[in-house]
N, C-alpha and C positions, 0 to 999 in steps of 0.2 A: 453574462456570458463574455463581453467583451470584456472585462476585468479579468474573468477566471482564464482566457484564452492568451490574453497578453502576457499574465503572470508562467500560464503554460510555456510560450513560446521564450520568455527569458530563462525560466528554468532549463529550457533544452540548450540553450545557447550557454549557458553559465557553465552547463554539466558536460558541455561539447563531444556529445555524441549524437553520433550520426550525422545527414547530412538533408538539412532540407531544399531540394530544389522548387522548382515554378511549378507546384500543383504537387508533386509529387514528392516521396522522403523515401527514403531507402535507408536502412538501419546501417551502420559500422560495424565491424567483427568485436567491437570491445561493448562487452558486460557492463552496469555500470557498479565501481570501485564499491569494496564493501563500506567505505565511509559515506559516499553517497547510499546506498541503499538503507544505511542508516539515520538517516533521515538531514542530513550535511546541507544545511538552506533551505529543510522542506517548512511547511506553513503545516502546522496544523488548525488552523482556519478554515482549510477548503480539504476533504474526501470527499475520494468517489468508493461507492459501496463495492467491497472486494468480495470472493471467492476461489473456493478451490479450482485449481486449475490456471488462476490466474498470473501473469497474464499474455502465458502462450506467445508464440514468436510470432515477431512481426511479417506481416507477409509483402508489405509493398504497400503503396496508397495514398493519402493526399496526406502533406502537412497536418490538418486537424489531428488525422488518422495516427497519425506517427507522435502528437503531443498527446495523444489520447493515450494509446501503449504506455509509453514511457514514463507517464505519469501514473500510470497505474502500476507500474513496473516495480516506482520507487517507491507508491504507497503500499506494495506488498513490502518492501526490505524494513520500509517505517513500522508497520504494524509487527515483524519477526523480532527488531530489537526492542520495541515495548515490548512482545510477550517476553521475551527473556528478562530483559534487564528490569521488568516493574514486578514480572509474577513469577518469574523463576521457570519457566519451562526451557527448558534444556532442548534447543532448537538451533540450526545454525542460520547466518543472513545472506541468503544469496538471490532476495529478490522472487524469487520464484516459489509460487505456493504449492505444495507437494502435499505429502501427505503426512508427514511433521509437524505444520504448518496447518495442517488443517485440524491434524487432533488437537494442537496445543490452544487452538482459539476453541474449540468447543472444552475444553477442559477449563479455561479460564470461563466462560460462560455457565457451566457450570457449577463453578465453585461459588462465583457472584450470585447466582440464581437461590443456592442451598443457601448461602451465608447471608441473603439481605432478605427471601423471599419474596423478592421481585416478579411481577408479570409479565414488565414489557422485556426481560432479559431470554431470548430464544436460545434456544439448544441445536442451531442450524449453522453454525459453521459458519455463517456470513458477518462479515464485518461491518453493517450499519451506523448508522447515526448513534444506538444507544452504546453498541460495542465499542465506538470508538471513542466514546465520551469518557469509559472504562478506562481503555488502556491508555487515553492521552491521558489520564486523573491518575491512574494509576489505585484508582479507587472503587469500587464497586457500588458504592451508594450513589455513584455521580449521577 
């Protein structure tokens, strides 16, 4: 947990987004840039499970809540980048999981399930460990 928090804090500071105060965080008006959404400086070794509606709007809270929100935001953008560039899904990269992203995830899950016959690929529109591995490698057999 400490390692994950440290990476998150460094990530937030490196991106220069938001302000982390003493115990609270507030989001700046700046949304992550396209480059940041595409996973610039993003580690594919740590992924959060994400699904439709992520990340939502940050409503204020602790610094840790802000780091989690920001990490989820960039995770969605990274997933969008992989869906578009490794699987040819025609979606924008905006760090917001909307209907286009949801359909693209289900398309890739369905394609990979049909192509491989794997029973561990759920057609649920959730990017968890199995779907992240497929997206990261660009390989349905991963």
